[in-house]
Each structure stands twice: as structure tokens, then as C-alpha cells.
C-alpha positions in Angstrom: -11.8 91.7 48.7 -14.4 89.2 49.9 -17.8 88.4 48.6 -20.6 87.1 50.8 -24.2 86.5 49.7 -25.1 87.7 46.2 -23.7 91.2 46.2 -21.7 92.0 49.4 -18.2 93.2 48.6 -15.6 93.7 51.4 -12.3 95.4 50.8 -9.4 96.1 53.2 -8.0 99.6 53.1 -4.6 100.8 54.4 -4.4 104.4 55.4 -1.0 105.8 56.4 0.3 109.2 57.4 3.1 110.9 55.5 5.5 109.2 57.9 4.2 105.8 57.0 2.3 105.2 60.3 -1.2 103.7 60.3 -4.0 106.2 60.7 -6.4 104.7 63.3 -9.0 107.4 63.9 -11.1 107.4 60.8 -14.8 106.8 60.6 -17.1 105.2 58.1 -18.1 108.6 56.8 -14.5 109.5 55.9 -14.4 107.0 53.1 -15.6 107.2 49.5 -15.9 103.9 47.5 -16.6 103.6 43.8 -17.1 100.5 41.7 -16.5 101.0 37.9 -16.9 104.8 38.6 -20.2 104.4 40.4 -20.4 105.6 44.1 -21.2 102.8 46.5 -22.7 103.0 50.0 -20.5 101.7 52.7 -22.6 99.5 54.9 -20.1 97.8 57.2 -17.0 99.3 58.7 -14.3 97.8 61.0 -10.9 98.9 62.1 -8.6 95.9 62.4 -5.5 95.9 64.6 -3.0 93.0 64.9 0.1 93.8 66.9 1.8 90.4 66.6 1.9 90.1 70.4 0.3 87.0 72.0 -3.1 87.5 73.5 -3.3 84.0 75.1 -1.0 81.2 76.4 -0.9 79.2 73.2 2.4 77.7 72.2 4.4 79.9 69.8 6.9 77.3 68.6 5.7 75.8 65.3 5.9 72.0 65.5 4.3 70.9 62.2 2.7 72.1 59.0 -0.7 71.5 60.5 0.1 73.6 63.5 1.3 76.4 61.2 -1.9 76.2 59.2 -3.9 76.3 62.4 -2.1 79.4 63.6 -2.3 81.0 60.1 -6.1 80.7 60.1 -6.3 83.1 63.1 -7.2 86.6 62.3 -4.9 88.0 65.0 -1.8 86.3 63.4 0.0 88.4 60.7 1.0 86.2 57.8 3.9 87.0 55.5 5.5 85.1 52.6 8.9 86.1 51.0 9.4 85.2 47.3 13.0 85.3 46.2 13.0 85.6 42.4 16.5 84.1 41.8 15.9 84.1 38.0 15.7 87.9 38.0 18.4 88.8 40.6 22.0 89.4 39.6 24.5 86.9 40.9 26.8 89.4 42.6 25.9 92.9 43.9 22.1 92.6 43.7 22.1 89.3 45.5 24.5 90.5 48.2 22.5 93.7 48.8 19.2 91.7 48.7 20.5 89.2 51.3 21.8 91.9 53.6 18.5 93.8 53.5 16.4 90.7 54.1 18.6 89.2 56.8 18.3 92.4 58.9 14.6 92.6 58.1 13.7 89.1 59.2 15.8 89.4 62.4 14.2 92.6 63.6 10.9 93.4 62.0 8.6 90.7 63.2 6.7 90.1 66.5 6.3 86.8 68.5 3.0 85.6 66.8 3.9 86.6 63.2 4.3 83.7 60.7 6.8 84.0 57.9 7.7 81.7 55.1 10.2 81.9 52.2 10.3 80.4 48.7 11.7 80.7 45.2 10.5 79.6 41.8 11.3 76.0 42.3 9.7 75.7 45.8 6.4 73.9 45.6 3.6 75.3 47.8 3.6 71.9 49.7 7.2 72.6 50.6 6.7 76.1 52.1 7.3 76.1 55.8 6.1 79.0 58.1 8.1 79.8 61.1 8.6 82.1 64.1 12.3 81.3 64.4 13.8 84.5 63.0 17.4 83.3 63.3 16.7 80.1 61.3 14.9 82.2 58.7 17.9 84.6 58.5 20.2 81.6 58.0 17.9 80.6 55.1 18.1 84.0 53.6 21.9 84.0 53.9 22.0 81.0 51.5 19.9 82.6 48.8 21.5 83.1 45.4 20.9 85.3 42.4 20.9 83.4 39.1 20.1 86.0 36.5 21.8 84.7 33.4 23.2 81.7 35.3 22.1 78.5 33.5 24.3 75.8 34.9 24.3 73.7 36.9 20.5 73.2 36.5 18.7 72.9 39.8 15.8 70.7 38.6 14.6 68.6 35.6 12.6 71.7 34.6 15.9 73.6 34.2 17.5 70.7 32.3 14.6 70.9 29.9 15.2 74.6 29.5 18.7 74.0 28.3 17.4 72.2 25.2 15.8 75.5 24.1 18.5 78.1 24.8 16.9 80.8 22.8 13.7 80.5 24.9 15.3 80.3 28.3 14.5 83.9 29.2 10.8 83.5 28.3 10.6 80.1 30.0 12.1 81.5 33.2 9.5 84.3 33.1 6.7 81.7 32.8 8.1 79.7 35.7 8.4 82.8 37.8 4.9 84.1 37.1 3.3 80.6 37.6 5.0 80.2 40.9 4.1 83.7 42.0 0.5 83.1 41.1 0.5 79.8 43.0 2.0 81.5 46.0 -0.9 84.1 46.1 -3.4 81.3 45.8 -1.7 79.3 48.5 -2.0 82.1 51.0 -5.7 82.3 50.3 -6.1 78.8 51.7 -5.5 79.9 55.2 -8.1 82.5 55.8 -10.1 85.4 54.2 -8.2 88.1 56.1 -5.3 90.1 54.9 -2.0 88.4 53.9 1.3 90.0 52.6 3.6 88.6 50.0 7.1 90.2 49.5 8.3 89.7 45.9 12.1 90.3 45.8 13.1 90.8 42.2 14.8 93.2 39.8 11.7 93.0 37.7 10.3 90.6 35.1 11.4 91.6 31.6 8.9 91.2 28.7 9.6 89.5 25.4 6.6 90.8 23.5 4.6 87.6 23.7 0.9 87.8 23.7 0.5 85.5 26.8 2.7 87.7 29.1 0.0 90.2 29.9 -2.6 87.6 30.6 -0.2 85.8 33.0 0.5 89.1 34.8 -3.3 89.8 35.0 -3.9 86.3 36.4 -1.4 87.0 39.2 -3.3 90.3 40.0 -6.6 88.5 39.9 -5.4 85.7 42.1 -4.0 88.1 44.6 -7.2 90.2 44.7 -9.4 87.1 45.0 -7.3 85.8 47.9 -6.8 89.1 49.7 -3.1 89.0 49.3 -1.2 92.3 49.0 2.0 92.0 47.0 4.9 94.2 48.1 7.9 94.4 45.7 11.6 94.9 46.6 14.2 95.7 44.0 17.6 94.4 45.4 19.5 96.3 42.8 18.9 99.4 45.0 19.5 101.9 42.2 18.2 105.4 42.7 15.5 106.3 40.2 15.1 102.7 38.9 11.4 101.8 38.9 10.7 98.5 37.0 7.2 98.6 35.6 6.4 95.0 36.6 7.3 95.7 40.3 5.3 99.0 40.4 2.2 97.5 38.8 2.2 94.4 40.9 2.2 96.3 44.1 -0.2 99.1 43.2 -2.7 96.6 41.6 -2.9 94.4 44.7 -2.9 97.0 47.6 0.8 96.6 48.4 3.7 99.0 48.0 6.8 99.0 45.8 10.2 99.4 47.6 12.2 100.5 44.5 14.2 103.5 43.2 16.4 103.9 46.3 19.8 102.7 47.5 18.5 102.2 51.0 15.3 100.0 50.8 15.8 98.3 54.1 14.0 100.8 56.4 11.1 100.9 53.9 10.4 97.2 54.3 8.9 97.8 57.8 6.0 99.5 56.1 4.7 96.0 55.1 4.6 95.0 58.7 3.0 98.3 59.8 0.3 97.9 57.0 -0.6 94.4 58.4 -0.9 95.9 61.9 -3.8 98.2 61.3 -6.2 98.5 58.4 -9.9 99.1 57.7 -12.4 96.6 56.4 -15.2 98.3 54.3 -18.2 96.5 53.1 -20.7 97.6 50.5 -23.6 96.1 48.6 -22.7 96.5 44.9 -25.4 98.6 43.2 -24.8 96.6 40.0 -24.6 93.2 41.6 -22.5 91.9 38.6 -22.5 88.2 37.8 -20.6 88.4 34.6 -17.2 86.9 35.5 -15.5 90.2 34.5 -13.1 92.5 36.4 -14.8 95.4 38.3 -12.6 98.2 39.4 -12.7 99.5 43.0 -11.3 102.9 44.0 -11.2 104.1 47.6 -10.3 107.6 48.8 -10.9 109.9 51.7 -13.3 112.8 51.5 -10.7 115.0 53.1 -7.2 114.7 54.5 -5.6 114.3 51.1 -2.0 114.1 52.7 -2.8 110.6 53.8 -1.9 107.7 51.6 -4.8 105.3 50.9 -4.2 101.9 49.4 -6.7 99.2 48.5 -7.2 96.4 46.0 -7.7 97.6 42.4 -10.9 95.6 42.1 -12.4 92.1 41.9 -13.6 89.5 39.4 -17.3 88.9 39.7 -18.5 85.3 39.7 -20.5 83.9 36.9 -24.2 83.2 37.4 -24.6 79.9 39.1 -21.0 79.7 40.3 -21.9 80.7 43.9 -24.4 77.9 44.3 -22.0 75.5 42.8 -19.3 76.6 45.2 -21.7 76.3 48.1 -22.6 72.8 47.0 -18.9 71.8 46.6 -18.1 73.3 50.0 -20.9 71.3 51.7 -19.8 68.1 50.0 -16.2 68.7 51.2 -17.1 69.5 54.8 -15.6 67.0 57.2 -17.7 65.0 59.7 -17.1 66.4 63.2 -15.4 63.2 64.5 -13.0 63.2 61.6 -12.2 66.8 62.1 -11.5 66.3 65.8 -9.3 63.3 65.0 -7.2 65.3 62.5 -6.9 68.0 65.1 -4.9 65.6 67.2 -2.2 65.6 64.5 -2.0 69.4 64.6 -2.4 69.7 68.4 0.6 71.3 70.1 2.0 69.8 73.3 4.6 71.8 75.0 8.0 71.4 73.3 9.7 71.2 76.7 7.7 68.2 77.9 10.0 65.4 79.0 7.5 62.6 78.2 4.8 61.6 75.8 1.7 60.4 77.7 -1.0 58.0 76.3 -4.3 57.4 78.2 -6.7 54.6 77.3 -10.0 53.3 78.7 -11.7 49.9 78.6 -14.3 47.9 80.5 -13.3 47.3 84.2 -14.9 45.3 87.0 -18.1 46.2 89.0 -19.3 49.0 86.7 -15.9 50.8 86.7 -13.7 51.7 83.8 -10.1 50.4 83.4 -7.9 53.4 82.9 -4.4 52.9 81.5 -1.5 55.4 81.4 1.6 54.7 79.2 4.5 57.1 79.1 7.6 57.3 77.0 10.6 59.6 77.7 11.2 62.1 74.9 14.7 62.2 73.4 16.8 65.4 73.8 16.3 67.9 71.0 19.5 69.9 70.4 20.4 72.6 71.0 18.0 72.5 74.0 19.1 69.6 76.1 16.6 68.2 78.5 17.2 65.8 81.4 16.0 62.2 80.8 12.8 61.1 82.5 13.4 58.1 84.8 10.2 57.7 86.9 6.6 58.9 87.1 4.5 59.9 90.1 0.8 59.8 89.4 -2.3 60.6 91.4 -6.0 60.2 90.2 -8.8 61.7 92.2 -12.4 62.9 91.8 -13.0 66.6 91.2 -13.8 66.8 94.9 -10.5 65.2 95.9 -11.6 61.6 96.6 -8.5 59.4 95.9 -8.8 56.8 93.1 -5.2 55.8 92.6 -1.7 56.9 93.5 1.8 55.7 92.7 5.2 57.3 93.5 8.4 57.1 91.4 7.0 54.4 89.2 9.6 53.1 86.7 7.1 50.9 84.8 6.0 52.6 81.6 2.5 51.3 81.7 0.1 51.7 84.7 -3.6 50.6 84.9 -6.2 51.2 87.6 -10.0 51.1 87.9 -12.1 54.3 88.4 -15.8 55.2 88.3 -17.1 56.8 85.0 -17.3 60.6 85.0 -14.8 63.4 85.5 -11.4 62.6 87.0 -8.4 64.8 87.9 -5.0 63.3 86.8 -1.8 64.7 88.1 1.6 63.6 86.9 5.1 64.4 88.1 8.2 63.4 86.2 11.5 62.8 87.9 15.1 62.3 86.6 17.5 59.6 87.8 18.5 61.7 90.8 14.9 62.0 91.9 14.5 65.7 91.0 11.2 66.9 89.6 11.7 67.9 85.9 8.1 68.1 84.6 4.5 67.9 85.7 1.0 68.3 84.5 -2.6 68.5 85.8 -5.4 67.2 83.5 -9.2 67.0 83.9 -10.2 63.8 82.1 -13.7 62.6 81.2 -13.9 58.8 81.8 -16.4 56.9 79.6 -18.7 54.1 80.9 -18.7 50.6 79.3 -20.9 47.6 79.8 -20.4 44.1 78.4 -23.9 44.1 76.9 -23.8 47.6 75.5 -22.3 48.5 72.2 -18.9 50.2 72.6 -15.3 50.4 71.6 -12.4 50.8 74.0 -9.4 53.0 73.3 -7.2 51.7 70.5 -3.7 51.1 71.7 -0.8 51.5 69.2 2.4 49.5 69.4 5.3 50.2 67.1 7.6 47.5 65.8 10.8 48.6 64.1 12.3 45.1 63.8 11.3 41.5 63.5 12.2 41.0 67.2 9.9 43.9 68.2 7.1 42.3 66.2 7.6 38.9 67.9 7.7 40.5 71.4 4.6 42.5 70.8 2.8 39.4 69.5 3.9 37.5 72.6 2.7 40.3 74.9 6.3 41.2 76.0 6.6 44.3 73.8 6.9 48.0 74.8 4.0 50.1 76.2 1.5 51.7 73.8 2.8 54.9 72.2 1.2 58.3 72.4 2.8 59.7 69.3 0.8 59.6 66.0 3.7 60.3 63.6 5.5 57.2 62.1 8.1 56.3 59.6 7.2 54.3 56.5 9.5 51.6 57.8 7.4 51.1 60.9 4.9 48.3 61.5 1.9 49.1 63.7 -0.1 46.8 65.9 -3.3 48.5 66.8 -5.3 46.7 69.5 -8.8 47.5 70.8 -11.7 45.9 72.7 -15.3 45.7 71.4 -18.3 45.3 73.7 -21.9 44.3 73.0 -21.3 43.2 69.3 -21.9 39.8 67.8 -20.1 40.6 64.5 -16.6 41.7 63.8 -15.8 45.4 63.5 -15.3 47.1 60.1 -12.0 48.9 59.7 -11.6 51.6 57.1 -8.5 53.5 56.0 -9.6 57.1 55.2 -7.7 60.1 53.7 -7.7 63.6 55.1 -11.0 64.3 53.4 -12.5 61.3 55.3 -12.9 59.4 52.0 -12.5 55.6 52.2 -9.3 54.4 50.6 -9.5 50.7 51.5 -10.6 48.2 54.2 -8.2 46.9 56.8 -8.3 43.5 58.4 -8.7 43.1 62.2 -7.8 39.7 63.6 -9.6 38.5 66.8 -7.5 38.0 69.8 -10.2 36.6 72.1 -12.4 38.1 74.8 -13.7 40.7 72.3 -10.3 42.1 71.5 -9.0 42.7 68.0 -5.7 43.6 66.4 -4.8 45.5 63.2 -1.4 44.6 61.8 -0.4 47.5 59.5 2.8 47.6 57.5 3.3 51.3 56.7 5.6 50.4 53.7 2.4 49.7 51.8 1.0 53.3 52.4 2.3 56.6 50.9 3.5 59.4 53.1 0.5 61.4 54.2 -2.1 61.9 57.0 -4.7 59.2 57.4 -7.7 58.2 59.6 -8.3 54.7 60.7 -12.0 54.3 61.4 -13.2 51.5 63.6 -17.0 50.8 63.4 -19.1 48.2 65.2 -22.7 47.4 64.6 -25.4 45.5 66.3 -28.8 45.8 64.7 -29.5 49.4 64.0 -27.0 50.6 66.5 -23.5 51.6 65.7 -20.4 53.0 67.4 -17.3 54.4 65.8 -13.9 55.6 66.9 -11.2 57.2 64.8 -7.5 57.0 65.1 -5.4 59.6 63.2 -1.9 58.7 62.0 0.8 60.6 60.0 3.3 58.7 57.9 6.5 60.6 57.2 
């Protein structure tokens, strides 16, 4: 369910044949939608198909959390999260059966562009990792345990605290489970509006007759509906006729499906993937336009063809009056400046995993109206189990788009090369060779070369040097250190020297350390090196692990120039 404007409601609908296959030939006129029993007019209609097959040449390997988030935001990527409820899964037969079913499922059910994550009650949402490596995922599943009734050893301080209240452990474990499940549904909603699927593996959440239990359950349903997350439920006990109420209700209330009451649930799990492959998006303008913060029930059925199964969300919670405007204001305030968003994109950008080198390119003022272009390259270490040959030399050619030669070097072993080129577009070709002279890598880039002038305000490319020892720091300070690095991920034990030239400014630059929201955290010092060059000496031990932006700004009168350098501290 989505809401847009004051009264537009969109709800995704899954229609399957008796054999469980998606029905793809329905029209807008085939659907009947009611809200709180009142018929609604379907105003928008779309059939969505996502096959899980790549439609472009993007990298499929997931390199970072940011890359996973970028991929998950795509509407053509099917997103799944498996929640293993270890508190409500028996230690022996249920756990063994559950692992067997899930292992086979994750190895065989998904397609190349699908994203799948796995969690349990004690997994924080920040720790969830989505992957396309089905073998690694299956290995994770193989290690899962059932801990129903198993109290020691405790896995966390939370469980240690539970042991001080042994009579309440069952209730407390219920609360932890429902809180984590609610957080998981909300977490999936952060990626995109489109459909997401959550598989809840559990023998069911028992009730203890406490008044807060139903409200926590309703909150999960509300969160799932709000974030367009369909919850599917799997009972690993695999007992014929066993249909736990909590598993049935969670699935039917959120547009998912329960896989319970059978001793062979494995084949049924594929239904979750099929449902994500094809569904209908219906939109209607609510005739009541509720702004009361209450739950409003949606029902969808077909005018005919009653042998088809139709599943949709059970409803939505209307916003309170004024909440939409507040949300819009908050969203506008949280919107990142374009330059900060581009810089953060560098941290989630995906270079080919098989690349043998990291390549940095920088520009500065050159002679006679030209731009000094610098290339620095660093061999990548081997990444087991895929060994790669070590890079030993670089062949580089730079030309205009028309083929006019600017610079060429063959089998260069120096890790930093500089040459002067006219501003404008340039074609840069690199070939990497191993120690035997064999070509092991290559790339062709079109580069836009900026123009600089001594009397015009500007900032050259910041060059980052990494010191991992006192000797490294002394060598960098003396100008004998390594070449600038292209990577932007660093350890907290690293020390960074960031050097950059400034042109056309009579005052020192202002350096700001920003968080991911582009909010200033503190100012950084830049020491002058002479000839308009400055250096930031940054000890990462003084900064917490996170993503940051280093903003460099120079001003002259009313004019200003900025450049932003992203870094990740791990």
C-alpha cells in the first residue's frame, strides 16, 4: 500500500492459478476493490513483472552495504529477507527440518539479480547483509540453531538479563521476537516503495494472555502494510494439520502466504518467489479520504474466475491531519545537496571485482593553459578463492576523442604518471601487464578534463596518501612516500594526508567534516605547503567508524568553489 497526494491509495495484488502460477492476463475491469466495505473506483492499473534476470551489464556481485542498498532500490530487483525465529524453533527435529528446507531453497530458488538476507532475533538491522552468493547463504543457513526452551549459554547481555527473571523468559522472548520482526519489516521499507517479501520461519509465537501481546502483533501488521512488505510464514515442525494462529494471521494480514500444516513445505516456498515475479498494482482515490490515523480495511476480489487465489494487504493506517505536510517538510529538510549525494555515490560505486589495479586520476593547473593530469595505480591483492595475477606494469595512452595523441607510455613500472593535456574531453586507455609481460587487464575511459587558471578561483583534485606507520608518515612528509590511493575505505588505525592545490584565493580554505546527511561535525585544519598547496593531516583514530564527507571550500569575495571527498572508516 502506498499513499500519494491527499487520497491516492495503491495496493499490490497477487493473483495465482490453482497451480500457484501468476495470472498475467487480467484487466483493470476484472478487479473489485472496497475500503471499509465501500466500493472504490480503480483509477490506475499496472502489471509488474520481475524475472530476476539481468536487464543490463551492471555488476551482480555485492561489494558493500551501500551497493546492496543501491541494488535493492531498483524496482526490477526482487528483495527477500529470511527471519529465523530461533526462540520458537525446537532444538532437534524442527531445526534440522527447517535447515534442510531452507538450504535447498536458497540454493535453487533465486535468480541472478535477486537480493536475499538472513537474520534472527539478535541481529540488528544494521548487521543485515544482502547477497547474491547462494552457496554462502546456504552455509549460513546450515549453522542456524533452534533454541526453544534452551536458555544457556546466553548469546547476549539481553539474554543474560532474561535469566534474572526465569518466570518471565517466555514472555520476554516473545517481546524480543516481535520487536525484531517489526524492525525487519520497517527496515525493508527503507529501500523502496515496491513489493518486498519477508519469510518468517517459526513454529509460532505462543501467547501468555498479556494485554500488550495483541497490540505488538497489530504493530507488526501495521508496519508491514505501511512498508509494502508481505510476510510469508514457514513452520519447520512440518506436522500435517498443524496451523499455528500467529503464522496464519501474519501471512494473511500482510498479503503473504502461510506454509504450514504439511510435512513437505519445501516445494511450497517457491510460491514466495513466484509472487514477487508478477503482481498487479491498483490505485484508487479513496472516497472517504480518511485523515484519522485509524486502520481502514481493504478487500480485493475478482468479478469472475473465482478459482483464482487473490491476495492483497488487509488495509492501511490513514495519516493524521497535518502529518503529510510535516512529512514533506522533513523530507525536504533531509534532502542531500547534489554534490554530497554524488560524493557518497562514490562509496557505493561498483568497480569490477576482477580488476587487477585501483586507479586514481587527479587534475591540477598545468603550463600554457593546459591541465596537469596525474594517474596513480596500485595493484590489488589476490582475493581467495579467486586468485588473480599480480599487476607489474601499466601501458597508458591519452588522446582526444578524434584520436589526436596527448601522451603514451609502455610498460611503466612507476606507480604515478603525470602529463599535460588541453581541457575538454579525453580518451584514456590503460592496459595492465603481469611480470611476464602478458596483458591481464584493460580499460577505456572518457574523461572530462577541467580548466584551471592561476587568477581564477578553483581547487585541484585532492590526493590521499595513507600512512600506516611512523616511517610512512615521515616519508610522505618528505615527498618520498607512496603514490596517491584510489580507495576510499580506510581502517581506524590509518593516518591520512590529503593534499590539494587552490587557485585564485587570497585566504585559506575552510575544511569541514560532514556526516552522511551532509551535516557539519567539526572543522579540520589545513596546513599550507607553499605555492597554493595545502595539506590535511587526519588521524582516523579520532573518528568513529562510519561514512564521512570532507568538504573543501575556498572563497574570494562573493565567489566560492567547493569539492567533496568521501571516506569510509571501517
